[in-house]
N, CA, C and O atoms as CSV, one atom per row, in Angstrom:
chain,resi,resn,atom,element,x,y,z
A,1,MET,N,N,42.050,-65.917,145.953
A,1,MET,CA,C,41.278,-64.959,146.722
A,1,MET,C,C,40.062,-65.627,147.362
A,1,MET,O,O,39.648,-65.255,148.460
A,2,VAL,N,N,39.510,-66.590,146.687
A,2,VAL,CA,C,38.347,-67.297,147.224
A,2,VAL,C,C,38.684,-67.925,148.572
A,2,VAL,O,O,37.868,-67.899,149.494
A,3,THR,N,N,39.887,-68.491,148.689
A,3,THR,CA,C,40.308,-69.105,149.944
A,3,THR,C,C,40.439,-68.056,151.043
A,3,THR,O,O,40.002,-68.291,152.169
A,4,ALA,N,N,41.027,-66.912,150.740
A,4,ALA,CA,C,41.181,-65.837,151.727
A,4,ALA,C,C,39.815,-65.367,152.237
A,4,ALA,O,O,39.635,-65.155,153.436
A,5,ILE,N,N,38.880,-65.210,151.344
A,5,ILE,CA,C,37.526,-64.771,151.710
A,5,ILE,C,C,36.841,-65.809,152.594
A,5,ILE,O,O,36.237,-65.471,153.612
A,6,ARG,N,N,36.941,-67.079,152.192
A,6,ARG,CA,C,36.315,-68.157,152.971
A,6,ARG,C,C,36.957,-68.286,154.352
A,6,ARG,O,O,36.249,-68.409,155.351
A,7,GLU,N,N,38.294,-68.261,154.419
A,7,GLU,CA,C,38.986,-68.402,155.698
A,7,GLU,C,C,38.699,-67.228,156.632
A,7,GLU,O,O,38.596,-67.418,157.844
A,8,THR,N,N,38.569,-66.037,156.092
A,8,THR,CA,C,38.243,-64.867,156.918
A,8,THR,C,C,36.873,-65.058,157.562
A,8,THR,O,O,36.680,-64.733,158.733
A,9,TRP,N,N,35.932,-65.582,156.798
A,9,TRP,CA,C,34.598,-65.856,157.340
A,9,TRP,C,C,34.652,-66.974,158.385
A,9,TRP,O,O,34.101,-66.842,159.478
A,10,GLU,N,N,35.324,-68.075,158.034
A,10,GLU,CA,C,35.363,-69.224,158.942
A,10,GLU,C,C,36.126,-68.917,160.231
A,10,GLU,O,O,35.708,-69.346,161.307
A,11,GLU,N,N,37.228,-68.188,160.140
A,11,GLU,CA,C,38.066,-67.953,161.307
A,11,GLU,C,C,37.645,-66.740,162.138
A,11,GLU,O,O,37.767,-66.759,163.363
A,12,CYS,N,N,37.154,-65.693,161.488
A,12,CYS,CA,C,36.845,-64.446,162.203
A,12,CYS,C,C,35.379,-64.051,162.173
A,12,CYS,O,O,34.982,-63.100,162.847
A,13,GLY,N,N,34.569,-64.765,161.403
A,13,GLY,CA,C,33.167,-64.394,161.295
A,13,GLY,C,C,32.974,-63.080,160.561
A,13,GLY,O,O,31.980,-62.385,160.771
A,14,LEU,N,N,33.926,-62.737,159.697
A,14,LEU,CA,C,33.891,-61.468,158.975
A,14,LEU,C,C,33.620,-61.737,157.500
A,14,LEU,O,O,34.376,-62.447,156.837
A,15,ARG,N,N,32.539,-61.163,157.001
A,15,ARG,CA,C,32.188,-61.309,155.579
A,15,ARG,C,C,32.874,-60.218,154.769
A,15,ARG,O,O,32.690,-59.025,155.014
A,16,ILE,N,N,33.672,-60.658,153.794
A,16,ILE,CA,C,34.296,-59.756,152.829
A,16,ILE,C,C,34.029,-60.326,151.450
A,16,ILE,O,O,33.684,-61.499,151.315
A,17,ASP,N,N,34.188,-59.491,150.414
A,17,ASP,CA,C,34.023,-60.004,149.062
A,17,ASP,C,C,35.058,-59.367,148.135
A,17,ASP,O,O,35.754,-58.424,148.513
A,18,GLU,N,N,35.145,-59.891,146.931
A,18,GLU,CA,C,36.167,-59.457,145.971
A,18,GLU,C,C,36.135,-57.962,145.686
A,18,GLU,O,O,37.177,-57.361,145.422
A,19,SER,N,N,34.958,-57.357,145.734
A,19,SER,CA,C,34.860,-55.928,145.437
A,19,SER,C,C,35.590,-55.070,146.472
A,19,SER,O,O,35.898,-53.910,146.198
A,20,GLN,N,N,35.870,-55.618,147.649
A,20,GLN,CA,C,36.557,-54.881,148.705
A,20,GLN,C,C,38.074,-55.066,148.656
A,20,GLN,O,O,38.795,-54.461,149.449
A,21,CYS,N,N,38.558,-55.889,147.743
A,21,CYS,CA,C,39.992,-56.149,147.644
A,21,CYS,C,C,40.697,-54.928,147.036
A,21,CYS,O,O,40.350,-54.474,145.945
A,22,THR,N,N,41.687,-54.411,147.760
A,22,THR,CA,C,42.432,-53.249,147.278
A,22,THR,C,C,43.840,-53.603,146.814
A,22,THR,O,O,44.483,-52.822,146.113
A,23,GLU,N,N,44.315,-54.773,147.203
A,23,GLU,CA,C,45.661,-55.169,146.787
A,23,GLU,C,C,45.839,-56.677,146.823
A,23,GLU,O,O,45.423,-57.351,147.765
A,24,LYS,N,N,46.464,-57.185,145.781
A,24,LYS,CA,C,46.946,-58.564,145.750
A,24,LYS,C,C,48.457,-58.432,145.901
A,24,LYS,O,O,49.151,-58.051,144.959
A,25,SER,N,N,48.958,-58.748,147.084
A,25,SER,CA,C,50.382,-58.597,147.376
A,25,SER,C,C,51.179,-59.683,146.667
A,25,SER,O,O,50.615,-60.694,146.248
A,26,PRO,N,N,52.482,-59.481,146.529
A,26,PRO,CA,C,53.319,-60.502,145.890
A,26,PRO,C,C,53.255,-61.834,146.644
A,26,PRO,O,O,53.168,-61.859,147.872
A,27,LEU,N,N,53.298,-62.924,145.904
A,27,LEU,CA,C,53.331,-64.262,146.489
A,27,LEU,C,C,54.531,-64.350,147.420
A,27,LEU,O,O,55.619,-63.890,147.074
A,28,ALA,N,N,54.342,-64.934,148.593
A,28,ALA,CA,C,55.401,-64.981,149.601
A,28,ALA,C,C,55.429,-66.349,150.276
A,28,ALA,O,O,54.501,-67.147,150.142
A,29,GLU,N,N,56.509,-66.598,151.000
A,29,GLU,CA,C,56.634,-67.842,151.758
A,29,GLU,C,C,56.555,-67.535,153.242
A,29,GLU,O,O,57.167,-66.583,153.727
A,30,ALA,N,N,55.803,-68.342,153.948
A,30,ALA,CA,C,55.660,-68.226,155.404
A,30,ALA,C,C,56.134,-69.527,156.039
A,30,ALA,O,O,56.227,-70.557,155.372
A,31,GLY,N,N,56.431,-69.471,157.320
A,31,GLY,CA,C,56.751,-70.682,158.073
A,31,GLY,C,C,58.201,-71.097,158.082
A,31,GLY,O,O,58.509,-72.228,158.458
A,32,HIS,N,N,59.100,-70.224,157.683
A,32,HIS,CA,C,60.514,-70.595,157.653
A,32,HIS,C,C,61.031,-71.008,159.031
A,32,HIS,O,O,61.816,-71.951,159.134
A,33,TYR,N,N,60.605,-70.322,160.081
A,33,TYR,CA,C,61.120,-70.619,161.415
A,33,TYR,C,C,60.446,-71.814,162.052
A,33,TYR,O,O,60.963,-72.371,163.021
A,34,SER,N,N,59.306,-72.218,161.529
A,34,SER,CA,C,58.638,-73.410,162.065
A,34,SER,C,C,59.083,-74.666,161.325
A,34,SER,O,O,58.839,-75.785,161.776
A,35,GLY,N,N,59.740,-74.466,160.180
A,35,GLY,CA,C,60.156,-75.613,159.384
A,35,GLY,C,C,59.058,-76.135,158.473
A,35,GLY,O,O,59.237,-77.165,157.823
A,36,ARG,N,N,57.921,-75.442,158.413
A,36,ARG,CA,C,56.796,-75.842,157.549
A,36,ARG,C,C,56.509,-74.693,156.586
A,36,ARG,O,O,55.562,-73.930,156.774
A,37,VAL,N,N,57.328,-74.585,155.571
A,37,VAL,CA,C,57.213,-73.467,154.637
A,37,VAL,C,C,55.986,-73.632,153.748
A,37,VAL,O,O,55.755,-74.693,153.167
A,38,LEU,N,N,55.206,-72.559,153.655
A,38,LEU,CA,C,54.005,-72.519,152.820
A,38,LEU,C,C,54.086,-71.310,151.907
A,38,LEU,O,O,54.571,-70.253,152.310
A,39,ARG,N,N,53.616,-71.462,150.688
A,39,ARG,CA,C,53.487,-70.314,149.787
A,39,ARG,C,C,52.128,-69.679,150.062
A,39,ARG,O,O,51.098,-70.354,150.081
A,40,VAL,N,N,52.153,-68.375,150.272
A,40,VAL,CA,C,50.945,-67.647,150.678
A,40,VAL,C,C,50.723,-66.478,149.722
A,40,VAL,O,O,51.661,-65.777,149.342
A,41,GLN,N,N,49.472,-66.287,149.345
A,41,GLN,CA,C,49.098,-65.141,148.516
A,41,GLN,C,C,48.341,-64.155,149.396
A,41,GLN,O,O,47.147,-64.343,149.631
A,42,PRO,N,N,49.004,-63.103,149.893
A,42,PRO,CA,C,48.304,-62.125,150.746
A,42,PRO,C,C,47.427,-61.172,149.925
A,42,PRO,O,O,47.739,-60.839,148.782
A,43,PHE,N,N,46.334,-60.752,150.538
A,43,PHE,CA,C,45.413,-59.774,149.955
A,43,PHE,C,C,45.112,-58.718,151.003
A,43,PHE,O,O,45.197,-58.985,152.202
A,44,ALA,N,N,44.762,-57.524,150.558
A,44,ALA,CA,C,44.281,-56.464,151.444
A,44,ALA,C,C,42.863,-56.102,151.015
A,44,ALA,O,O,42.568,-55.969,149.827
A,45,PHE,N,N,42.007,-55.948,152.000
A,45,PHE,CA,C,40.617,-55.577,151.764
A,45,PHE,C,C,40.317,-54.299,152.525
A,45,PHE,O,O,40.781,-54.113,153.650
A,46,GLU,N,N,39.539,-53.419,151.909
A,46,GLU,CA,C,39.136,-52.185,152.583
A,46,GLU,C,C,37.686,-52.300,153.012
A,46,GLU,O,O,36.803,-52.630,152.220
A,47,LEU,N,N,37.466,-52.019,154.291
A,47,LEU,CA,C,36.113,-52.037,154.841
A,47,LEU,C,C,35.717,-50.619,155.204
A,47,LEU,O,O,36.535,-49.860,155.724
A,48,LYS,N,N,34.487,-50.257,154.939
A,48,LYS,CA,C,34.000,-48.903,155.250
A,48,LYS,C,C,33.688,-48.733,156.731
A,48,LYS,O,O,33.682,-47.611,157.237
A,49,LYS,N,N,33.426,-49.842,157.434
A,49,LYS,CA,C,33.160,-49.779,158.870
A,49,LYS,C,C,33.748,-51.031,159.520
A,49,LYS,O,O,34.185,-51.954,158.833
A,50,ARG,N,N,33.751,-51.048,160.840
A,50,ARG,CA,C,34.296,-52.177,161.596
A,50,ARG,C,C,33.152,-53.044,162.117
A,50,ARG,O,O,32.622,-52.787,163.198
A,51,PRO,N,N,32.773,-54.054,161.366
A,51,PRO,CA,C,31.716,-54.938,161.866
A,51,PRO,C,C,32.234,-55.770,163.035
A,51,PRO,O,O,33.445,-55.927,163.193
A,52,PRO,N,N,31.345,-56.295,163.843
A,52,PRO,CA,C,31.783,-57.136,164.963
A,52,PRO,C,C,32.500,-58.380,164.439
A,52,PRO,O,O,32.162,-58.900,163.375
A,53,LEU,N,N,33.485,-58.847,165.191
A,53,LEU,CA,C,34.213,-60.063,164.847
A,53,LEU,C,C,33.697,-61.196,165.715
A,53,LEU,O,O,33.374,-60.998,166.886
A,54,ASN,N,N,33.621,-62.376,165.135
A,54,ASN,CA,C,33.151,-63.547,165.850
A,54,ASN,C,C,34.137,-64.687,165.583
A,54,ASN,O,O,33.860,-65.574,164.775
A,55,PRO,N,N,35.304,-64.661,166.275
A,55,PRO,CA,C,36.330,-65.658,165.968
A,55,PRO,C,C,35.939,-67.073,166.353
A,55,PRO,O,O,35.257,-67.293,167.354
A,56,ASP,N,N,36.374,-68.023,165.550
A,56,ASP,CA,C,36.195,-69.451,165.818
A,56,ASP,C,C,37.277,-69.842,166.825
A,56,ASP,O,O,38.462,-69.835,166.491
A,57,SER,N,N,36.887,-70.177,168.034
A,57,SER,CA,C,37.851,-70.448,169.112
A,57,SER,C,C,38.723,-71.667,168.844
A,57,SER,O,O,39.743,-71.843,169.510
A,58,THR,N,N,38.351,-72.512,167.889
A,58,THR,CA,C,39.207,-73.653,167.557
A,58,THR,C,C,40.337,-73.259,166.605
A,58,THR,O,O,41.282,-74.024,166.413
A,59,GLU,N,N,40.241,-72.065,166.005
A,59,GLU,CA,C,41.259,-71.627,165.050
A,59,GLU,C,C,41.929,-70.313,165.416
A,59,GLU,O,O,43.051,-70.057,164.980
A,60,VAL,N,N,41.268,-69.475,166.205
A,60,VAL,CA,C,41.764,-68.130,166.492
A,60,VAL,C,C,41.710,-67.897,168.004
A,60,VAL,O,O,40.676,-68.107,168.637
A,61,ASP,N,N,42.838,-67.460,168.570
A,61,ASP,CA,C,42.865,-67.160,170.003
A,61,ASP,C,C,42.111,-65.881,170.325
A,61,ASP,O,O,41.393,-65.802,171.322
A,62,GLU,N,N,42.284,-64.872,169.461
A,62,GLU,CA,C,41.690,-63.567,169.737
A,62,GLU,C,C,41.591,-62.788,168.428
A,62,GLU,O,O,42.463,-62.907,167.567
A,63,ALA,N,N,40.549,-62.003,168.279
A,63,ALA,CA,C,40.380,-61.133,167.117
A,63,ALA,C,C,39.897,-59.781,167.609
A,63,ALA,O,O,39.001,-59.704,168.449
A,64,PHE,N,N,40.490,-58.715,167.087
A,64,PHE,CA,C,40.129,-57.370,167.526
A,64,PHE,C,C,40.554,-56.384,166.449
A,64,PHE,O,O,41.375,-56.697,165.587
A,65,TRP,N,N,39.983,-55.190,166.511
A,65,TRP,CA,C,40.321,-54.115,165.581
A,65,TRP,C,C,41.337,-53.197,166.248
A,65,TRP,O,O,41.264,-52.949,167.452
A,66,LEU,N,N,42.279,-52.699,165.464
A,66,LEU,CA,C,43.231,-51.696,165.937
A,66,LEU,C,C,43.269,-50.557,164.932
A,66,LEU,O,O,43.156,-50.791,163.729
A,67,PRO,N,N,43.424,-49.339,165.403
A,67,PRO,CA,C,43.538,-48.220,164.455
A,67,PRO,C,C,44.878,-48.270,163.723
A,67,PRO,O,O,45.868,-48.766,164.260
A,68,LEU,N,N,44.900,-47.762,162.519
A,68,LEU,CA,C,46.120,-47.711,161.725
A,68,LEU,C,C,47.237,-46.994,162.476
A,68,LEU,O,O,48.406,-47.357,162.346
A,69,SER,N,N,46.889,-45.992,163.249
A,69,SER,CA,C,47.891,-45.229,164.002
A,69,SER,C,C,48.708,-46.128,164.935
A,69,SER,O,O,49.867,-45.825,165.219
A,70,HIS,N,N,48.128,-47.210,165.406
A,70,HIS,CA,C,48.835,-48.157,166.279
A,70,HIS,C,C,50.056,-48.735,165.553
A,70,HIS,O,O,51.129,-48.866,166.142
A,71,PHE,N,N,49.888,-49.075,164.289
A,71,PHE,CA,C,50.971,-49.676,163.516
A,71,PHE,C,C,51.971,-48.643,163.015
A,71,PHE,O,O,53.129,-48.967,162.752
A,72,LEU,N,N,51.523,-47.405,162.884
A,72,LEU,CA,C,52.402,-46.351,162.367
A,72,LEU,C,C,53.263,-45.721,163.459
A,72,LEU,O,O,54.191,-44.973,163.151
A,73,ASP,N,N,52.976,-46.004,164.710
A,73,ASP,CA,C,53.729,-45.454,165.825
A,73,ASP,C,C,55.033,-46.238,165.987
A,73,ASP,O,O,55.022,-47.384,166.434
A,74,SER,N,N,56.159,-45.609,165.619
A,74,SER,CA,C,57.456,-46.306,165.645
A,74,SER,C,C,57.847,-46.756,167.052
A,74,SER,O,O,58.624,-47.700,167.194
A,75,ASP,N,N,57.331,-46.111,168.086
A,75,ASP,CA,C,57.643,-46.520,169.459
A,75,ASP,C,C,57.058,-47.888,169.806
A,75,ASP,O,O,57.471,-48.506,170.787
A,76,ARG,N,N,56.116,-48.358,169.021
A,76,ARG,CA,C,55.496,-49.663,169.288
A,76,ARG,C,C,56.242,-50.817,168.616
A,76,ARG,O,O,55.977,-51.982,168.912
A,77,HIS,N,N,57.168,-50.501,167.719
A,77,HIS,CA,C,57.916,-51.536,167.003
A,77,HIS,C,C,59.169,-51.900,167.791
A,77,HIS,O,O,59.916,-51.026,168.230
A,78,HIS,N,N,59.389,-53.195,167.964
A,78,HIS,CA,C,60.504,-53.697,168.763
A,78,HIS,C,C,61.167,-54.869,168.054
A,78,HIS,O,O,60.637,-55.419,167.088
A,79,SER,N,N,62.333,-55.233,168.556
A,79,SER,CA,C,63.020,-56.421,168.082
A,79,SER,C,C,63.667,-57.091,169.291
A,79,SER,O,O,64.603,-56.558,169.886
A,80,HIS,N,N,63.152,-58.271,169.644
A,80,HIS,CA,C,63.636,-59.005,170.816
A,80,HIS,C,C,63.644,-60.498,170.516
A,80,HIS,O,O,63.023,-60.968,169.562
A,81,SER,N,N,64.350,-61.211,171.343
A,81,SER,CA,C,64.331,-62.662,171.285
A,81,SER,C,C,63.190,-63.161,172.166
A,81,SER,O,O,63.140,-62.854,173.357
A,82,PHE,N,N,62.276,-63.930,171.583
A,82,PHE,CA,C,61.184,-64.509,172.370
A,82,PHE,C,C,60.757,-65.865,171.835
A,82,PHE,O,O,59.839,-66.484,172.374
A,83,HIS,N,N,61.416,-66.333,170.776
A,83,HIS,CA,C,61.074,-67.621,170.174
A,83,HIS,C,C,61.521,-68.749,171.105
A,83,HIS,O,O,62.647,-68.719,171.602
A,84,PRO,N,N,60.661,-69.743,171.351
A,84,PRO,CA,C,61.012,-70.808,172.310
A,84,PRO,C,C,62.201,-71.667,171.863
A,84,PRO,O,O,62.880,-72.252,172.707
A,85,VAL,N,N,62.463,-71.754,170.569
A,85,VAL,CA,C,63.565,-72.572,170.070
A,85,VAL,C,C,64.747,-71.707,169.638
A,85,VAL,O,O,65.893,-71.998,169.980
A,86,LEU,N,N,64.465,-70.652,168.891
A,86,LEU,CA,C,65.514,-69.769,168.375
A,86,LEU,C,C,65.778,-68.639,169.364
A,86,LEU,O,O,65.507,-67.473,169.078
A,87,LYS,N,N,66.305,-68.995,170.518
A,87,LYS,CA,C,66.458,-68.045,171.630
A,87,LYS,C,C,67.458,-66.932,171.348
A,87,LYS,O,O,67.390,-65.873,171.971
A,88,GLU,N,N,68.384,-67.152,170.419
A,88,GLU,CA,C,69.410,-66.150,170.132
A,88,GLU,C,C,68.982,-65.159,169.046
A,88,GLU,O,O,69.662,-64.157,168.823
A,89,LYS,N,N,67.864,-65.428,168.373
A,89,LYS,CA,C,67.434,-64.581,167.253
A,89,LYS,C,C,66.448,-63.521,167.735
A,89,LYS,O,O,65.485,-63.821,168.441
A,90,ASN,N,N,66.707,-62.283,167.343
A,90,ASN,CA,C,65.771,-61.199,167.614
A,90,ASN,C,C,64.748,-61.136,166.488
A,90,ASN,O,O,65.107,-61.169,165.311
A,91,PHE,N,N,63.486,-61.046,166.852
A,91,PHE,CA,C,62.413,-60.963,165.875
A,91,PHE,C,C,61.741,-59.599,165.957
A,91,PHE,O,O,61.344,-59.178,167.044
A,92,PRO,N,N,61.604,-58.891,164.822
A,92,PRO,CA,C,60.841,-57.645,164.842
A,92,PRO,C,C,59.376,-57.957,165.132
A,92,PRO,O,O,58.841,-58.964,164.668
A,93,HIS,N,N,58.743,-57.089,165.898
A,93,HIS,CA,C,57.346,-57.311,166.270
A,93,HIS,C,C,56.727,-56.016,166.782
A,93,HIS,O,O,57.408,-55.012,166.989
A,94,ILE,N,N,55.428,-56.076,166.977
A,94,ILE,CA,C,54.688,-54.975,167.567
A,94,ILE,C,C,53.757,-55.583,168.624
A,94,ILE,O,O,53.152,-56.633,168.405
A,95,HIS,N,N,53.655,-54.913,169.753
A,95,HIS,CA,C,52.782,-55.415,170.820
A,95,HIS,C,C,51.325,-55.082,170.494
A,95,HIS,O,O,50.992,-53.948,170.149
A,96,VAL,N,N,50.477,-56.086,170.611
A,96,VAL,CA,C,49.035,-55.909,170.406
A,96,VAL,C,C,48.280,-56.746,171.434
A,96,VAL,O,O,48.523,-57.946,171.568
A,97,SER,N,N,47.393,-56.127,172.134
A,97,SER,CA,C,46.468,-56.802,173.052
A,97,SER,C,C,47.140,-57.844,173.949
A,97,SER,O,O,46.637,-58.958,174.097
A,98,GLY,N,N,48.260,-57.485,174.537
A,98,GLY,CA,C,48.927,-58.393,175.456
A,98,GLY,C,C,49.792,-59.448,174.782
A,98,GLY,O,O,50.389,-60.281,175.464
A,99,GLY,N,N,49.869,-59.428,173.469
A,99,GLY,CA,C,50.692,-60.394,172.737
A,99,GLY,C,C,51.588,-59.682,171.742
A,99,GLY,O,O,51.840,-58.483,171.862
A,100,ARG,N,N,52.065,-60.428,170.762
A,100,ARG,CA,C,52.946,-59.871,169.742
A,100,ARG,C,C,52.432,-60.229,168.352
A,100,ARG,O,O,51.986,-61.350,168.106
A,101,LEU,N,N,52.503,-59.268,167.463
A,101,LEU,CA,C,52.292,-59.511,166.034
A,101,LEU,C,C,53.698,-59.573,165.448
A,101,LEU,O,O,54.425,-58.580,165.483
A,102,TRP,N,N,54.090,-60.721,164.912
A,102,TRP,CA,C,55.462,-60.904,164.477
A,102,TRP,C,C,55.514,-61.833,163.267
A,102,TRP,O,O,54.479,-62.256,162.752
A,103,GLY,N,N,56.696,-62.137,162.833
A,103,GLY,CA,C,56.907,-63.104,161.758
A,103,GLY,C,C,56.290,-62.661,160.445
A,103,GLY,O,O,56.333,-61.487,160.079
A,104,PHE,N,N,55.723,-63.616,159.756
A,104,PHE,CA,C,55.167,-63.387,158.422
A,104,PHE,C,C,54.113,-62.287,158.434
A,104,PHE,O,O,54.128,-61.410,157.571
A,105,THR,N,N,53.199,-62.321,159.401
A,105,THR,CA,C,52.126,-61.329,159.452
A,105,THR,C,C,52.691,-59.932,159.660
A,105,THR,O,O,52.262,-58.985,159.001
A,106,TYR,N,N,53.641,-59.797,160.563
A,106,TYR,CA,C,54.279,-58.501,160.809
A,106,TYR,C,C,54.960,-57.995,159.536
A,106,TYR,O,O,54.778,-56.840,159.148
A,107,GLU,N,N,55.739,-58.856,158.889
A,107,GLU,CA,C,56.466,-58.445,157.685
A,107,GLU,C,C,55.516,-58.061,156.553
A,107,GLU,O,O,55.782,-57.103,155.828
A,108,GLN,N,N,54.422,-58.786,156.390
A,108,GLN,CA,C,53.450,-58.470,155.339
A,108,GLN,C,C,52.746,-57.144,155.614
A,108,GLN,O,O,52.559,-56.340,154.702
A,109,LEU,N,N,52.357,-56.915,156.860
A,109,LEU,CA,C,51.696,-55.660,157.218
A,109,LEU,C,C,52.647,-54.489,157.012
A,109,LEU,O,O,52.256,-53.459,156.461
A,110,LYS,N,N,53.887,-54.640,157.450
A,110,LYS,CA,C,54.878,-53.582,157.282
A,110,LYS,C,C,55.108,-53.272,155.800
A,110,LYS,O,O,55.139,-52.104,155.412
A,111,ALA,N,N,55.266,-54.295,154.981
A,111,ALA,CA,C,55.478,-54.091,153.544
A,111,ALA,C,C,54.267,-53.424,152.897
A,111,ALA,O,O,54.424,-52.556,152.038
A,112,PHE,N,N,53.072,-53.819,153.298
A,112,PHE,CA,C,51.849,-53.212,152.772
A,112,PHE,C,C,51.806,-51.724,153.101
A,112,PHE,O,O,51.507,-50.903,152.234
A,113,LEU,N,N,52.099,-51.380,154.334
A,113,LEU,CA,C,52.068,-49.977,154.747
A,113,LEU,C,C,53.163,-49.170,154.050
A,113,LEU,O,O,52.969,-47.987,153.771
A,114,GLN,N,N,54.296,-49.783,153.769
A,114,GLN,CA,C,55.357,-49.107,153.017
A,114,GLN,C,C,54.933,-48.878,151.570
A,114,GLN,O,O,55.184,-47.805,151.019
A,115,ARG,N,N,54.296,-49.865,150.947
A,115,ARG,CA,C,53.826,-49.690,149.565
A,115,ARG,C,C,52.788,-48.587,149.476
A,115,ARG,O,O,52.743,-47.860,148.483
A,116,ARG,N,N,51.958,-48.453,150.490
A,116,ARG,CA,C,50.930,-47.399,150.529
A,116,ARG,C,C,51.524,-46.026,150.807
A,116,ARG,O,O,50.872,-45.008,150.572
A,117,GLY,N,N,52.755,-45.990,151.306
A,117,GLY,CA,C,53.380,-44.733,151.664
A,117,GLY,C,C,53.075,-44.281,153.078
A,117,GLY,O,O,53.416,-43.163,153.463
A,118,ASP,N,N,52.430,-45.153,153.865
A,118,ASP,CA,C,52.093,-44.809,155.254
A,118,ASP,C,C,53.284,-44.986,156.191
A,118,ASP,O,O,53.357,-44.344,157.239
A,119,LEU,N,N,54.209,-45.852,155.810
A,119,LEU,CA,C,55.341,-46.193,156.663
A,119,LEU,C,C,56.601,-46.030,155.845
A,119,LEU,O,O,56.664,-46.489,154.704
A,120,ALA,N,N,57.607,-45.382,156.410
A,120,ALA,CA,C,58.866,-45.159,155.676
A,120,ALA,C,C,59.558,-46.493,155.404
A,120,ALA,O,O,59.536,-47.406,156.229
A,121,SER,N,N,60.164,-46.576,154.244
A,121,SER,CA,C,60.924,-47.757,153.876
A,121,SER,C,C,62.268,-47.720,154.601
A,121,SER,O,O,62.780,-46.646,154.916
A,122,GLU,N,N,62.834,-48.896,154.863
A,122,GLU,CA,C,64.092,-48.982,155.614
A,122,GLU,C,C,65.302,-49.127,154.699
A,122,GLU,O,O,66.261,-49.807,155.062
A,123,GLU,N,N,65.283,-48.522,153.552
A,123,GLU,CA,C,66.388,-48.674,152.595
A,123,GLU,C,C,67.559,-47.837,152.972
A,123,GLU,O,O,68.574,-47.845,152.276
């Protein structure tokens, strides 16, 4: 958790602390499609307000807040091929700020919202 807190500060300029942690998600692997698999420990933090973000331009292209309703709107979820190498594979994603939230981050967010009961499970 210490690493998650430090990286959030370094990459987004957002101060969080352990008292704001609401969930330690199951250990997961990221990077399968890049060929650089990493074990990742995801965490969820609850903030009472949306402080300004100050992303480090050497590590983050863009940082912004979105309402939960954006992720819960099923019309925003898509599955298309857009990977530069895996052109035949469709990847689930959601459009955000002119780009796509996909891959590991998309799957973790979706699973988190399903565990909370905000998003229906696909069983």
